[in-house]
N, C-alpha and C positions, 0 to 999 in steps of 0.2 A: 750518643745521647744531648742535646743543649742544653745546658743551665743558664735559665734567665735569669739574670737579676735585676730586682727593681730598681728602678732609676728614681735617684734623689728630686723631690719637686724643689726648681729654682726657686730663691725667694720675691720674685718678679712674675710667679708665672702668670697669676689672674690681671698683670699690668692692664691689658686691650681691655677687660669684662668691667673693671674699678673704674679706668676711664670715659667704658663705653656709659654706663651705669650714672656715671655723677654726670655727665654730658645730660642727660635724658632730666635727670631728677632736679638739674640745675632750672629745664627752660620748663618746668613746670611747677617746678612754688615758685620763680621766677615770676610769671605768671598770673598768678594766683596771690590779687589782691591784702586775703587776710592774711598771707604767707610774712613775715617779721624778718631780715636779712641782716642777722647780726653784726655790726661793722669791725672785720676783719680779714686782715690782705694773708694771717695763716691759717684759719680754719671754718671752709662753709658751714655755718650753721642757722639757723633758719627757728623762728617761732609763731604759734601760732593761738590767740588763746583760743577760748571759749570748745577746742576741740572734742571736749564729750560735758552735758551736761552733770548738773549739782547730782542729778540722780543713778546717772550713768558713772560719777564717780561713787558714791556712794555701794552699788548694785557691786561693781571691782574692787573694792576694800572687803567686800565679806568674804567672793571668791577670792579670793587673797589670804587670809585671817584662816580657810576653810587649809591651803594647801601650802603653809610656810612651813617652812622648814631653813635648821642652822643652813647660810648661804659656803658655794666654796667656788673657789675657781679652781680655773687647771690645771696647777703646777702646789696651789696649799690649801692646806690644812684649815678649816673653821679655826683652826683653835689657834693659828697665829698668829689671828687680831688684824688679818691685813681686810681681813671682808665678814664683818660682826652681822651684818644681817639677820633677816631670817626673808628667801625666797621660796620661791616652786611656782612652774608652768600651770597656769591657767586653763581649765581642761576645753581644748582645743577643738572641741565636739560639740560645746553649749555653743548653743544658738547667740544669745547675748554676745561672748568672746569673739565666735565668728561673725557679728555684726561692727566691732571695733576693729578686727584685723580687717576684714574687709574697707571698711575706713579707712585704715592707715596705706593697705595697698593702694588704693584709688588718689590720697594725695601725691601719693610720691610719683606714683605710673611707674609702678617695680610692680613685672611679673610675681604674684602671690606665689608660684611655686617653690620663690626662690628666699621665700619669707621663711623665719625661726618663728617658733611657735610664741605666743605671747608668755614674758613671764615677769609675774609678780611679787614685789619687792615693801619690806615695811623695815621701818627702821623706829628701835626704839632708846630711849633716852643712855646716850652714851656709846650709842652701834655705828657703826660710819663702813666706806669702802675706800679705799684710801687708793692714792694717785695712780691709775690705770688707763692703759689703751683697750677698745675695742677689738680691735683687728687681730689677726694672730702672727705673733713674731717667730719668725724663721730659726728655727735649731730645737726648737722646745720638742715637750713631751709626744705632746697633742698636734703638733705642724702636721705629716704625713696625712694622721687621722682625719681631720678636718680640711683641712685641703682638697677630701677623698672622695667626703662627702655637703659638699655644695662648695669649695672655693672660700676665699678671702671675705670677711663681711664687711660691705663694701656702704651700707649707710644705719644709723643707729638711730631709732625713736623713741621719745622717750615721752611718757603722758605723768604729773603730777596729777595728785586723785587727794590731796588734801592740801588745808593751811598746818604749818607746822609753829606752833608757840615759840621756841625760840630753833638759833643752828636748823643743823639739817642743808643748808644750802650744795648746789650744785656748782663746785667749779671749775672754770679749765684753769688750770694750774699753769701753762705754759703761756697764756697772750692773760693773766692776771682780772680774768671774769671769773662774776661769782654769779649766780643765779638764786635768787629766794623760790623755794613752791608755792607756788598759787592755784588752784584746784583749777580742772579742765583745758590747760596750759599742754603746748606738746612741744618739745623742743627735737626735731631734726639736724641730723649732723654727718657731712659726709668725712669716711673716715681715712680717706685717700685726699691724695693732689689731686688736681686738674687733670692732670700727667699721669695720675696711677697708680702710682704712689704709695703706698700707705705712710699716713702722717703723722709724724712725731708729735707735732703739735694740739693732736685731739686729745694726749692726757687730759684729763679731770678725774674727780675727786666725788664722794657722796658726803658731806664732811658730818661730824658727830652732832647726832640731835640731843638739843640742851635739854628741851620739855617737851613733855607731847609725844607724837609719834608722824612716821613721815611714812606715807605712801605712793606708788610708783607703780607703772606698769613699763617696760622695755623687750622694744619689736626689733631685731638684730633681722637683716638682709644681707642675704649673702652674692656671690657671681653669678651664682650658675644653681639649679634643680639643688634643696637641703633634702635631706632627707636622719 
C-alpha cells in the first residue's frame, strides 16, 4: 500500500497568478480616467471617487448594522484588541449587494469567481484595526486551508461609506500615507509586487475612530476560484 503525504504549499505558489492579475488590473485601471494612481514606488494603489452614491452608501450601512458582529482575524481573537471593529459578510444573495459586487468586478476586470463575499465593517469610538497585511502569510495555521480554497489574495478593494467626525483614517504605515474616509470613494491595491511577490509594503491600519462612526466595505480577490 502506498501512503501519500500531503505536500507543503510553497510561499511562492501563486506567483504566476499574482503577476497575471496585477498586470490585467493595472491595464484596466490605468485606462480608466476616473481612477487616480496614488504616487508611490512601493505600493500599487488606486483611488476612485463617487464609486457609490449617497443612497447606496446609506443602504449598505443599514445592511452592515444588521449583520455586524465583533471582528476577528485569522490568528487572533477579538479580545486581543488587535481588531476591535464590528464586521460581517453582507448577504451575497441580496440584489443590491450583487449589484455593487458586479460593479467592483467590472472595475478591476477580475473574474467574479475569484472574489470573496463583500464584508461590511463598522468602527465606533476607540475601535481600530492595527497594522496588518491582507495577503496570507506562509507558515500560519490557516495557510494550507486558504491556499487550497482560492489561493493568495491578489487585490483588495475598500469603499468608504460615511464621513467620520474625527479619526478613523486608513494608514499605509510603510509608505507614510494617511487617507481620510470620504463617502463613496473606492480604494484598490495590489497585494503583490509587479513580479507577483506578496508585498510587505502594503501594511495598513484602520486607525481608532475618535468621534462618530466609520463604515466601510471590503472585497478581496484571490488568484483562482474562491469557495
